MIZADREN-401985 format. One record per residue: z, y, x of N, C-alpha, C in turn; residue number from 0; residue in three letters. Coordinates in nm, 4 decimals, decimal comma. Last residue first. Layout:
% MIZADREN-401985
NODE      n_pz      n_py      n_px     ca_pz     ca_py     ca_px      c_pz      c_py      c_px  resi  resn
NODE         Z         Y         X         Z         Y         X         Z         Y         X   NUM   ala
...
END
This chain:
% MIZADREN-401985
NODE      n_pz      n_py      n_px     ca_pz     ca_py     ca_px      c_pz      c_py      c_px  resi  resn
NODE    4,2710   15,8211   15,7814    4,3003   15,9193   15,9020    4,2957   15,8373   16,0368   218   arg
NODE    4,0382   15,7303   15,5513    4,1436   15,6753   15,6452    4,1489   15,7735   15,7665   217   lys
NODE    3,9931   15,9078   15,2505    3,9423   15,8830   15,3995    4,0575   15,8392   15,4907   216   arg
NODE    3,9122   15,8717   14,9111    4,0196   15,8787   15,0130    3,9717   15,8295   15,1542   215   ser
NODE    3,8302   16,0059   14,6108    3,7738   15,9617   14,7372    3,8867   15,9841   14,8490   214   leu
NODE    3,8521   15,9312   14,2687    3,9265   15,9732   14,3901    3,8551   15,9230   14,5109   213   thr
NODE    3,7153   16,0274   13,9782    3,6912   15,9452   14,0911    3,7733   15,9970   14,1977   212   val
NODE    3,6862   16,0323   13,6254    3,7662   16,0660   13,7407    3,7463   15,9664   13,8520   211   gly
NODE    3,4949   15,9275   13,4631    3,6330   15,9134   13,4179    3,7247   15,9595   13,5305   210   asp
NODE    3,2678   16,1454   13,6065    3,2752   16,0367   13,5002    3,4264   16,0340   13,4475   209   ala
NODE    3,4348   16,3361   13,8170    3,3145   16,2644   13,8029    3,3452   16,1579   13,7085   208   val
NODE    3,6262   16,5451   13,9237    3,5909   16,5139   13,7825    3,4594   16,4587   13,7687   207   pro
NODE    3,8152   16,3961   14,2072    3,6950   16,4717   14,1568    3,6651   16,4424   14,0008   206   leu
NODE    4,0553   16,4351   14,4424    4,0338   16,3784   14,3154    3,9168   16,4728   14,2502   205   met
NODE    4,0815   16,3343   14,7742    4,0470   16,4384   14,6879    4,0103   16,3759   14,5483   204   val
NODE    4,2910   16,2560   15,0691    4,2244   16,2176   14,9418    4,1826   16,3345   14,8596   203   ser
NODE    4,3568   16,0831   15,3576    4,3325   16,2123   15,3031    4,2436   16,1961   15,1856   202   glu
NODE    4,6093   15,8356   15,4478    4,4823   15,8727   15,3903    4,4725   16,0192   15,3634   201   met
NODE    4,8601   15,8000   15,5258    4,7651   15,7230   15,6106    4,6170   15,7688   15,5607   200   arg
NODE    5,0238   15,9234   15,3543    4,9982   16,0098   15,4750    4,8922   15,9280   15,5567   199   glu
NODE    5,0268   15,9332   15,0224    4,9954   15,8356   15,1265    4,9496   15,9107   15,2501   198   asp
NODE    5,0595   16,0980   14,7864    5,1552   16,0914   14,9010    5,1363   15,9975   15,0065   197   gly
NODE    4,8384   16,0300   14,6415    4,8616   16,1704   14,6851    4,9614   16,1799   14,7945   196   arg
NODE    4,8790   15,7650   14,5901    4,7599   15,8124   14,6738    4,7896   15,9526   14,7339   195   val
NODE    5,0920   15,7648   14,4186    5,0961   15,6939   14,5480    4,9877   15,7510   14,6358   194   arg
NODE    4,9905   15,9140   14,2050    5,1015   15,9693   14,2856    5,1172   15,8969   14,4104   193   asp
NODE    4,7926   15,7299   14,1191    4,7519   15,8746   14,1585    4,8615   15,9340   14,2451   192   asn
NODE    4,9605   15,5107   14,0457    4,8567   15,4972   14,1530    4,8259   15,6368   14,2028   191   phe
NODE    5,1030   15,6173   13,8314    5,1656   15,5682   13,9440    5,0767   15,5585   14,0670   190   glu
NODE    4,8793   15,6552   13,6568    4,9647   15,7758   13,6881    5,0456   15,7323   13,8240   189   lys
NODE    4,7914   15,3959   13,6203    4,7119   15,4812   13,6932    4,7864   15,6135   13,7418   188   ile
NODE    5,0247   15,2897   13,4788    4,9840   15,2466   13,6115    4,8920   15,3254   13,6871   187   ala
NODE    5,0011   15,4447   13,2426    5,1244   15,4642   13,3327    5,0880   15,4057   13,4664   186   ala
NODE    4,7566   15,3309   13,1539    4,7730   15,4728   13,1761    4,8950   15,4986   13,2708   185   ala
NODE    4,8371   15,0571   13,1115    4,7380   15,0952   13,2100    4,7409   15,2454   13,2496   184   ala
NODE    5,1679   15,1159   12,9851    5,0627   15,0302   13,0184    4,9717   15,0785   13,1248   183   gly
NODE    5,2117   15,4690   12,8755    5,2589   15,3359   12,9128    5,1459   15,2452   12,9560   182   thr
NODE    5,3140   15,8089   12,8963    5,2156   15,6934   12,9018    5,2758   15,5666   12,9334   181   ala
NODE    5,4541   16,0453   12,8310    5,5115   15,9189   12,7832    5,4101   15,7967   12,7894   180   asp
NODE    5,2906   16,2424   12,9301    5,4261   16,2230   12,9872    5,4981   16,0847   12,9496   179   gln
NODE    4,9660   16,2262   12,9783    5,0672   16,1874   12,8768    5,2015   16,1548   12,9484   178   asp
NODE    4,7687   16,2495   13,1704    4,8524   16,3674   13,1356    4,9583   16,3462   13,0278   177   thr
NODE    4,6352   16,0109   13,1789    4,7284   16,0438   13,2923    4,8117   16,1717   13,2645   176   val
NODE    4,4492   15,9929   12,9776    4,5859   15,9305   12,9414    4,6829   15,9674   13,0603   175   gly
NODE    4,1854   16,0709   13,0123    4,2968   16,1706   12,9997    4,4410   16,1218   12,9748   174   gly
NODE    4,0664   15,8299   13,0869    4,0360   15,8876   12,9550    4,1307   16,0134   12,9152   173   gly
NODE    4,1865   15,8010   13,3442    4,2008   15,7012   13,2380    4,1871   15,7731   13,1038   172   tyr
NODE    4,1337   15,9286   13,5837    4,1657   16,0216   13,4583    4,2201   15,9207   13,3549   171   phe
NODE    4,0514   15,7410   13,7555    4,1730   15,7919   13,7777    4,2099   15,9016   13,6772   170   val
NODE    3,8126   15,5738   13,7410    3,9030   15,5857   13,6341    4,0449   15,6364   13,6519   169   asn
NODE    3,7735   15,4466   14,0846    3,7284   15,4911   13,9534    3,8337   15,5025   13,8542   168   asp
NODE    3,7776   15,5331   14,4264    3,8621   15,4768   14,3153    3,8171   15,5467   14,1855   167   thr
NODE    3,6754   15,4660   14,7409    3,6266   15,5429   14,6088    3,7063   15,4650   14,4974   166   ala
NODE    3,7626   15,4956   15,0756    3,7899   15,4251   14,9504    3,7542   15,5197   14,8313   165   ile
NODE    3,6270   15,4909   15,3934    3,6453   15,5613   15,2624    3,6687   15,4642   15,1551   164   val
NODE    3,7061   15,5309   15,7476    3,6570   15,4517   15,6230    3,6959   15,5144   15,5007   163   gly
NODE    3,8344   15,6564   15,9519    3,7102   15,7273   15,8980    3,6575   15,6548   15,7756   162   gly
NODE    3,9263   15,3542   16,0852    3,9427   15,4887   16,0812    3,8212   15,5683   16,0422   161   gln
NODE    3,8841   15,0769   15,8379    3,8782   15,1376   15,9752    3,8989   15,2972   15,9674   160   arg
NODE    4,1180   14,9198   15,6302    4,0127   15,0325   15,6382    4,0089   15,0747   15,7776   159   met
NODE    4,3263   14,7595   15,6012    4,2036   14,6989   15,6486    4,0900   14,8016   15,6529   158   arg
NODE    4,5325   14,9112   15,4958    4,5573   14,8727   15,6397    4,4087   14,8127   15,6927   157   pro
NODE    4,4193   14,9525   15,2273    4,4290   15,0615   15,3198    4,4456   15,0178   15,4566   156   val
NODE    4,4055   14,7137   15,0731    4,2788   14,7750   15,1291    4,3086   14,8765   15,2493   155   leu
NODE    4,6672   14,6538   14,9796    4,5885   14,5585   15,0662    4,4786   14,6201   15,1377   154   glu
NODE    4,7310   14,8871   14,8420    4,8136   14,8418   14,9665    4,7391   14,7354   15,0361   153   glu
NODE    4,5326   14,8840   14,6527    4,5336   14,9915   14,7405    4,6184   14,9419   14,8681   152   trp
NODE    4,6244   14,6628   14,4971    4,4956   14,6510   14,5581    4,4895   14,7640   14,6652   151   tyr
NODE    4,8846   14,7552   14,4053    4,8581   14,6514   14,4930    4,7346   14,6332   14,5646   150   pro
NODE    4,7778   14,9798   14,2469    4,8666   14,9973   14,3628    4,8546   14,8817   14,4608   149   val
NODE    4,6196   14,8454   14,0503    4,5461   14,9373   14,1549    4,6431   14,9646   14,2633   148   tyr
NODE    4,6917   14,6812   13,8505    4,6949   14,6313   13,9850    4,6468   14,7191   14,0931   147   asn
NODE    4,6449   14,7837   13,6100    4,7737   14,7595   13,6445    4,7912   14,7150   13,7878   146   val
NODE    4,3561   14,7991   13,5921    4,4337   14,9249   13,6348    4,5740   14,8942   13,6773   145   lys
NODE    4,1164   14,6033   13,7089    4,2317   14,6005   13,6265    4,3318   14,7139   13,6726   144   asp
NODE    3,8775   14,8047   13,8871    3,9178   14,6744   13,8368    4,0296   14,6983   13,7307   143   ala
NODE    3,7582   14,9392   14,1148    3,7245   14,9777   13,9761    3,7553   14,8384   13,8979   142   asp
NODE    3,7109   15,0683   14,4174    3,8145   15,0057   14,3394    3,7875   15,0407   14,1935   141   leu
NODE    3,5176   15,0085   14,7100    3,5109   15,0691   14,5681    3,6047   14,9973   14,4855   140   tyr
NODE    3,5134   15,1006   15,0522    3,5655   15,0146   14,9364    3,5487   15,0900   14,8046   139   ala
NODE    3,3822   15,0906   15,3789    3,3779   15,1520   15,2430    3,4377   15,0520   15,1439   138   phe
NODE    3,4404   14,9427   15,6077    3,3871   15,0730   15,6210    3,4057   15,1495   15,4865   137   asp
NODE    3,6936   14,7352   15,7376    3,6160   14,7719   15,6272    3,5820   14,9166   15,6354   136   ile
NODE    3,8767   14,6806   15,9454    3,7301   14,6286   15,9581    3,6331   14,6778   15,8369   135   his
NODE    4,1895   14,6388   16,0838    4,0882   14,7424   16,0235    3,9529   14,6975   16,0449   134   pro
NODE    4,3191   14,2979   16,0338    4,2822   14,4275   16,1131    4,1822   14,5188   16,0445   133   glu
NODE    4,3337   14,0850   15,8724    4,4385   14,1926   15,8545    4,3934   14,3204   15,9298   132   ala
NODE    4,0607   13,9268   15,7066    4,1292   13,9697   15,8151    4,2183   14,0833   15,8021   131   pro
NODE    4,1478   13,8198   15,3602    4,0514   13,8838   15,4647    4,1336   13,9109   15,5887   130   met
NODE    4,3231   13,7322   15,1819    4,2580   13,6265   15,2715    4,1708   13,6918   15,3816   129   ala
NODE    4,3864   13,9399   15,0306    4,4895   13,8901   15,1238    4,4339   13,7829   15,2091   128   arg
NODE    4,1533   13,9674   14,8687    4,1926   14,0660   14,9676    4,2793   14,0256   15,0781   127   leu
NODE    4,1822   13,7354   14,7112    4,0575   13,7582   14,7971    4,0945   13,8514   14,9046   126   thr
NODE    4,4197   13,7779   14,5759    4,4090   13,6584   14,6647    4,2909   13,6786   14,7593   125   asp
NODE    4,3435   13,9966   14,4403    4,4476   14,0102   14,5355    4,4500   13,8941   14,6281   124   leu
NODE    4,1494   13,9081   14,2634    4,1113   13,9957   14,3667    4,2217   14,0107   14,4710   123   ala
NODE    4,1175   13,5850   14,1599    4,2087   13,6921   14,1629    4,1817   13,7856   14,2870   122   pro
NODE    3,7706   13,4922   14,1494    3,9035   13,4570   14,1548    3,9946   13,5907   14,1573   121   gly
NODE    3,4711   13,4834   14,3182    3,5365   13,4562   14,1950    3,6820   13,4221   14,2122   120   ile
NODE    3,2898   13,6775   14,5260    3,4013   13,5926   14,5270    3,4753   13,5848   14,3999   119   arg
NODE    2,9691   13,7326   14,6333    3,0494   13,7357   14,5140    3,1673   13,6337   14,5270   118   leu
NODE    2,8176   13,9100   14,8808    2,8923   13,7878   14,8643    2,9881   13,8089   14,7463   117   glu
NODE    2,5048   14,0399   14,9584    2,6283   14,0428   14,8589    2,6835   13,9132   14,8524   116   val
NODE    2,2852   14,0273   15,1053    2,3746   14,1229   15,1426    2,5128   14,1206   15,0632   115   arg
NODE    2,1107   13,8628   14,9589    2,1569   13,8136   15,0829    2,2540   13,9081   15,1446   114   asp
NODE    2,0260   14,0059   14,7362    2,1227   13,8993   14,7182    2,1929   13,8532   14,8452   113   ala
NODE    1,8491   14,2046   14,7298    1,9619   14,2373   14,8168    2,0652   14,1212   14,8020   112   val
NODE    1,6201   14,2160   14,5611    1,5922   14,1708   14,6991    1,7201   14,1938   14,7916   111   gly
NODE    1,6393   14,2629   14,2905    1,6289   14,3888   14,3856    1,6117   14,3494   14,5436   110   ala
NODE    1,6638   14,0079   14,1929    1,5481   14,0871   14,1585    1,5292   14,1976   14,2585   109   glu
NODE    1,9324   13,9490   14,2935    1,8055   13,8676   14,3407    1,6794   13,9478   14,3092   108   ala
NODE    2,0760   14,1358   14,1616    2,0754   14,1462   14,3092    1,9601   14,0645   14,3581   107   trp
NODE    2,0329   14,0512   13,8930    1,9839   14,1735   13,9403    1,9869   14,1963   14,0865   106   ala
NODE    2,1634   13,7964   13,8897    2,0053   13,8023   13,8634    1,9520   13,9487   13,9118   105   arg
NODE    2,4199   13,8622   13,9532    2,3476   13,7740   14,0450    2,2035   13,7916   14,0130   104   arg
NODE    2,4866   14,0109   13,7223    2,4944   14,0760   13,8539    2,3991   13,9905   13,9405   103   ala
NODE    2,4861   13,8359   13,5220    2,4022   13,9267   13,5068    2,3810   14,0061   13,6530   102   tyr
NODE    2,7147   13,6741   13,6140    2,5816   13,6198   13,6120    2,4700   13,7119   13,5932   101   ala
NODE    2,9392   13,8211   13,5735    2,8702   13,8309   13,7039    2,7339   13,7576   13,7139   100   thr
NODE    3,0062   13,7540   13,3186    2,9608   13,8854   13,3456    2,8943   13,9008   13,4785    99   trp
NODE    3,0737   13,4680   13,3614    2,9877   13,5122   13,2528    2,9267   13,6499   13,2911    98   glu
NODE    3,2735   13,4575   13,5576    3,1349   13,3981   13,5909    3,0343   13,4519   13,4960    97   glu
NODE    3,5195   13,6790   13,6255    3,4318   13,6259   13,5238    3,2993   13,5844   13,5738    96   ser
NODE    3,6758   13,8032   13,8282    3,7228   13,6764   13,7792    3,6324   13,6039   13,6685    95   val
NODE    3,5597   13,9432   14,1410    3,5781   13,9376   13,9924    3,6331   13,8068   13,9513    94   asp
NODE    3,4626   14,1325   14,4253    3,5637   14,0447   14,3633    3,5611   14,0485   14,2116    93   cys
NODE    3,2309   14,1366   14,6887    3,2722   14,1938   14,5672    3,3467   14,0752   14,4929    92   thr
NODE    3,1279   14,2522   15,0032    3,1954   14,1372   14,9324    3,2617   14,2054   14,8044    91   ile
NODE    2,8374   14,3161   15,1738    2,9254   14,3652   15,0600    2,9969   14,2423   15,0038    90   leu
NODE    2,6876   14,4062   15,4792    2,7469   14,2924   15,3940    2,8417   14,3688   15,3011    89   arg
NODE    2,3852   14,4634   15,6646    2,5132   14,4970   15,6057    2,5644   14,3904   15,5076    88   gly
NODE    2,1322   14,4237   15,7660    2,2427   14,3365   15,8182    2,3829   14,3655   15,7582    87   asp
NODE    1,9802   14,6308   15,6459    1,9600   14,4935   15,6181    2,0553   14,3967   15,6657    86   ala
NODE    2,2293   14,8803   15,5359    2,1160   14,8247   15,6272    2,0950   14,6812   15,5981    85   pro
NODE    2,2875   14,9700   15,1908    2,3314   14,9125   15,3150    2,2099   14,8842   15,4092    84   leu
NODE    2,1898   15,0458   14,9470    2,2163   15,1569   15,0501    2,2525   15,0992   15,1780    83   ala
NODE    2,1943   14,8271   14,8028    2,0666   14,8754   14,8231    2,0743   14,9827   14,9383    82   gln
NODE    2,4709   14,7898   14,7705    2,3995   14,6926   14,8499    2,2503   14,7456   14,8900    81   ala
NODE    2,5203   15,0055   14,5840    2,5735   15,0014   14,7145    2,5068   14,9027   14,8219    80   met
NODE    2,3857   14,9221   14,3596    2,3612   15,0550   14,4121    2,4076   15,0616   14,5670    79   ala
NODE    2,5033   14,6680   14,3145    2,3638   14,6782   14,3361    2,3336   14,8172   14,4149    78   leu
NODE    2,7804   14,7384   14,2649    2,7423   14,6550   14,3746    2,5980   14,6663   14,4110    77   ala
NODE    2,7275   14,8753   14,0189    2,7763   14,9433   14,1331    2,7577   14,8713   14,2726    76   ser
NODE    2,6311   14,6679   13,8489    2,5570   14,7921   13,8810    2,6049   14,8694   14,0038    75   phe
NODE    2,7592   14,4107   13,7799    2,7000   14,4367   13,9186    2,6275   14,5690   13,9374    74   gly
NODE    2,9089   14,3599   13,5632    2,7681   14,3027   13,5639    2,6926   14,3515   13,6873    73   thr
NODE    3,2003   14,3338   13,7426    3,1504   14,3389   13,6038    3,0022   14,2857   13,6127    72   phe
NODE    3,3563   14,3568   13,9735    3,2156   14,3568   13,9770    3,1557   14,3790   13,8428    71   thr
NODE    3,6210   14,4535   14,1439    3,5786   14,4640   14,0202    3,4273   14,4782   14,0099    70   gly
NODE    3,6250   14,5882   14,4486    3,7268   14,5152   14,3660    3,6780   14,5520   14,2144    69   val
NODE    3,4253   14,5579   14,7281    3,4397   14,6068   14,5959    3,5339   14,5232   14,5124    68   glu
NODE    3,3769   14,6506   15,0605    3,4473   14,5575   14,9779    3,4561   14,6319   14,8344    67   val
NODE    3,1313   14,6572   15,3210    3,1839   14,7074   15,1927    3,2654   14,6046   15,1205    66   ile
NODE    3,0116   14,7304   15,6200    3,0953   14,6391   15,5710    3,1689   14,7055   15,4366    65   his
NODE    2,8631   14,9503   15,6980    2,7979   14,8146   15,7200    2,8857   14,7205   15,6479    64   arg
NODE    2,8010   15,3045   15,6350    2,8825   15,1753   15,6094    2,7960   15,0425   15,6366    63   ala
NODE    2,7545   15,5713   15,6920    2,6801   15,4578   15,7802    2,7607   15,3274   15,7604    62   arg
NODE    2,8399   15,7708   15,5467    2,9298   15,7158   15,6425    2,8704   15,5950   15,7295    61   ile
NODE    2,6159   15,7983   15,3880    2,6715   15,9098   15,4661    2,7600   15,8704   15,5741    60   leu
NODE    2,5515   15,5619   15,2636    2,4713   15,6091   15,3690    2,5269   15,7088   15,4486    59   arg
NODE    2,7752   15,5579   15,0913    2,7486   15,4460   15,1791    2,6603   15,4816   15,2941    58   val
NODE    2,7266   15,7890   14,9480    2,8528   15,7725   15,0252    2,8338   15,6550   15,1351    57   leu
NODE    2,4994   15,7242   14,8060    2,4984   15,8386   14,9000    2,6119   15,8333   14,9933    56   phe
NODE    2,5732   15,5178   14,6488    2,4838   15,4872   14,7539    2,4783   15,6090   14,8464    55   ala
NODE    2,7609   15,6499   14,4816    2,8215   15,5403   14,5671    2,7228   15,5191   14,6866    54   leu
NODE    2,5760   15,8219   14,3483    2,6942   15,8759   14,4360    2,7483   15,7730   14,5333    53   leu
NODE    2,4136   15,6456   14,2060    2,3558   15,7317   14,3270    2,4764   15,7887   14,4105    52   pro
NODE    2,6201   15,5351   14,0337    2,5380   15,4566   14,1304    2,4704   15,5421   14,2457    51   gly
NODE    2,7279   15,7436   13,8833    2,8095   15,6945   13,9964    2,7387   15,6039   14,0889    50   gln
NODE    2,5667   15,8109   13,6804    2,5623   15,8964   13,7899    2,6464   15,8419   13,9144    49   glu
NODE    2,6413   15,6103   13,4883    2,5034   15,6203   13,5523    2,4991   15,6904   13,6743    48   glu
NODE    2,9613   15,4716   13,5462    2,8650   15,5662   13,4707    2,7437   15,5710   13,5586    47   ala
NODE    3,0296   15,1204   13,5569    3,0307   15,2519   13,6136    2,9361   15,3441   13,5476    46   ser
NODE    3,1317   14,9366   13,2697    3,0204   14,9624   13,3691    3,0417   15,1016   13,4252    45   gln
NODE    3,3172   14,9188   13,0717    3,3669   14,8862   13,1993    3,2545   14,9128   13,3134    44   met
NODE    3,1734   14,9579   12,8367    3,2404   15,0745   12,8854    3,3013   15,0450   13,0171    43   gly
NODE    3,0769   14,7093   12,7585    2,9971   14,7882   12,8378    3,0626   14,9071   12,8970    42   ala
NODE    3,2143   14,5452   12,5873    3,2669   14,5620   12,7123    3,1935   14,6544   12,8101    41   asn
NODE    3,0718   14,5432   12,3587    3,2063   14,5524   12,3441    3,2840   14,5820   12,4798    40   gly
NODE    2,8142   14,4900   12,4254    2,8389   14,6204   12,3780    2,9963   14,6455   12,3665    39   pro
NODE    2,6406   14,3201   12,6050    2,7937   14,3292   12,6133    2,8420   14,4527   12,5523    38   leu
NODE    2,3644   14,3578   12,5748    2,4240   14,2327   12,5719    2,5716   14,2207   12,5593    37   gln
NODE    2,3282   14,6437   12,5893    2,2665   14,5675   12,4863    2,3342   14,4246   12,4550    36   arg
NODE    2,4628   14,7188   12,8068    2,4933   14,7805   12,6931    2,4401   14,7060   12,5738    35   tyr
NODE    2,3272   14,5498   13,0069    2,4730   14,5435   12,9884    2,5069   14,6067   12,8527    34   thr
NODE    2,0662   14,6417   12,9861    2,0968   14,5075   12,9515    2,2472   14,4823   12,9217    33   thr
NODE    2,0824   14,8934   13,0937    2,0423   14,8786   12,9501    2,0801   14,7356   12,9013    32   asp
NODE    2,1705   14,8333   13,3680    2,2368   14,9136   13,2832    2,2207   14,8964   13,1258    31   val
NODE    1,9454   14,6650   13,4377    2,0792   14,6145   13,4437    2,1722   14,6933   13,3566    30   leu
NODE    1,7294   14,8453   13,4194    1,7317   14,7279   13,3359    1,8653   14,6756   13,3265    29   asp
NODE    1,8101   15,0335   13,6105    1,7915   15,0774   13,4745    1,7985   14,9571   13,3855    28   arg
NODE    1,7971   14,8719   13,8564    1,9190   14,9321   13,8105    1,9196   14,9755   13,6533    27   gln
NODE    1,5253   14,8053   13,8516    1,6296   14,7049   13,8345    1,7607   14,7527   13,7960    26   val
NODE    1,4003   15,0687   13,8741    1,3692   14,9765   13,7619    1,4689   14,8704   13,7441    25   ala
NODE    1,6539   15,3073   13,9817    1,5254   15,2390   13,9929    1,5132   15,1296   13,8826    24   asp
NODE    1,7767   15,6161   13,8571    1,7940   15,4763   13,8679    1,6564   15,4054   13,8885    23   leu
NODE    1,7124   15,9203   14,0401    1,7048   15,8275   13,9102    1,7307   15,6916   13,9490    22   pro
NODE    1,9302   16,1527   14,1851    1,8271   16,0405   14,1980    1,8350   15,9470   14,0839    21   pro
NODE    1,9746   16,4323   13,9576    2,0306   16,3332   14,0543    1,9329   16,2226   14,0629    20   thr
NODE    1,8801   16,5899   13,7719    1,8734   16,6440   13,9093    1,9528   16,5570   14,0061    19   his
NODE    1,9138   16,4628   13,5387    1,7766   16,5007   13,5705    1,7756   16,5599   13,7108    18   ala
NODE    2,1851   16,4524   13,5213    2,1148   16,3332   13,5568    1,9816   16,3627   13,5936    17   leu
NODE    2,2265   16,7316   13,4719    2,2815   16,6765   13,5989    2,2033   16,5431   13,6300    16   met
NODE    2,1169   16,7438   13,2067    2,0627   16,8266   13,3190    2,0942   16,7762   13,4595    15   tyr
NODE    2,2933   16,5897   13,0706    2,1545   16,5422   13,0903    2,0866   16,6194   13,1979    14   ala
NODE    2,5150   16,7523   13,0919    2,5177   16,6193   13,1517    2,3773   16,5622   13,1748    13   tyr
NODE    2,4428   16,9666   12,9490    2,4669   16,9872   13,0987    2,4601   16,8435   13,1621    12   leu
NODE    2,4250   16,8620   12,6980    2,3116   16,9193   12,7580    2,3179   16,9303   12,9099    11   glu
NODE    2,6904   16,7764   12,6599    2,5833   16,6788   12,6540    2,4603   16,7331   12,7218    10   asp
NODE    2,8983   16,9757   12,8818    2,8384   16,9370   12,7529    2,7354   16,8308   12,7674     9   thr
NODE    3,1562   16,9993   13,0775    3,0397   16,9220   13,0787    2,9941   16,8871   12,9428     8   leu
NODE    3,2767   17,3354   13,1592    3,2821   17,2149   13,0673    3,1416   17,1366   13,0694     7   pro
NODE    3,3279   17,4350   13,4754    3,2370   17,4385   13,3692    3,2413   17,3078   13,2824     6   thr
NODE    3,5698   17,6062   13,6742    3,5299   17,4788   13,6179    3,4363   17,5094   13,4946     5   ser
NODE    3,7034   17,8218   13,8067    3,5459   17,8214   13,7884    3,4901   17,6846   13,7307     4   asn
NODE    3,9979   17,8236   13,6178    3,9180   17,8661   13,7265    3,7667   17,8845   13,7110     3   gly
NODE    3,9742   17,5897   13,3536    4,0405   17,6671   13,4544    3,9540   17,7038   13,5647     2   lys
NODE    3,8818   17,5223   13,0152    3,8606   17,5156   13,1539    3,9514   17,6245   13,2364     1   ser
NODE    4,0127   17,3573   12,7406    4,0147   17,4810   12,8078    3,9841   17,4647   12,9605     0   met
END
């Protein structure tokens, strides 16, 4: 049941939206299709098709030069953001899988943006904690293991420059956040959403994009 002026997103309306969104380029399309073909059991971890153009738009909108991504997978979101960076921009992306990120490395090279992307393999919390403590990040994308969203947030927020933006994926967790008895990852996302809502360092808005995206701006 929709509320207010919300319109249910049918398959037809979703296709219409994609038709009126900047299309994926050849490298992006090949990466998305390859991920679904080669990793069907894990392809659901890939950001939704419409999120690539959205992330690129946000990067350009705030004129980001320094991006941090938590959760690389096969590199679709990093590819979209790196392509939106200026030539001297830099994106640091964190993951624990050499296997999945091998697809990412190939796509970044094919798109000519490998020199803008630094992949750091290892626990993302270790990577974040090793970064300079002062505010220096323009844009961050959080799309990794849900149970660590709150710790990731607490490492990212102090390092965001004023006006910097954090985009967080999967804040609906498939609707699991409405379950009063949620456990595991769903409970972790509920805790994260409450933390973000009450964080006076940031101003945030939750949007019904894909599996829910929260955009947060550093005050």
